[in-house]
N, C-alpha and C positions, 0 to 999 in steps of 0.2 A: 504494500500500500504506500509506503514512503517513497517508492520509486515511481509512483504514478505521476505522469505529466499533468493530468487533470487536477490532481490534488495540489501539485506545485503551482499551477496557474491560479488556483483559488486562494491559497494561503500565501502570506507574505514570506519572503526569504528568511526573516528572523524566526517566524513561527516554525517553518520547516527545519531550521537548524536546531531549535529546541526539541522538536519531535525526534529528529535523528539522534541527538545526544541521549535522549531518554530511552528510546525504543529500538534503535538499530543495533545490529551485531557489533558494529564499529564503536558504539557508544556504551552506555551503561546497561542497556537491554533489560531494564527493570521489569518489563512485562514478563519476560522469560524467567527471570529470577523468582518472581512472585508466583506465577502460574505453575511452574514446575516444582515449587516447594523448596527452592534453594535458600529462601529466606524464611526464617520463623517469624511469626507476627511481631515478636518483640524486637526483631532486628530491623524492621522497617520503621524508621523514626516518624514521629508526628510531622516533622518538616517535609519528608518525602511524601507522606500521605497527603498532606495539604497541597503540595505542588502538583501531584497527580490529579487531585480533584480540581484544582484551579485550571490546569491544562484541559481536562475533559470538559469543564463548563465553558471554557473559552473557545475550544476548537469544535465541539460538537455542532453548534449552530452553523458554523461555516461549512462543515462537511455535509450537513443536511442540505444546505443551499446548493452545494456542488452536486449532491445526489439527485436533487430535484431537477437541476439543469440537465443532467445526463438522461434522466427518465424522459424529459420532454424531447430531447434530441433523438432518442431511439424508440419512441413510442410506436412508430409505424413498422418497426422491424418484426417480422414473424419468425418464430423459432420452429 
């Protein structure tokens, strides 16, 4: 998803940089650490948790807007 040109064209370069640092293999990859249980709940500080909530709240509306634009562009395509 982070390599998506559509996402990159929707979000600013600074937001994309933050997302890459947090979620890519070349960065912290915090999603992978939490999802696969490499971090115990006590190892994820309140600061990291707050940052992730802040990022989700800030980025989700932008991604939703991007998704709606894609849906409108491809609504006539039959599978």
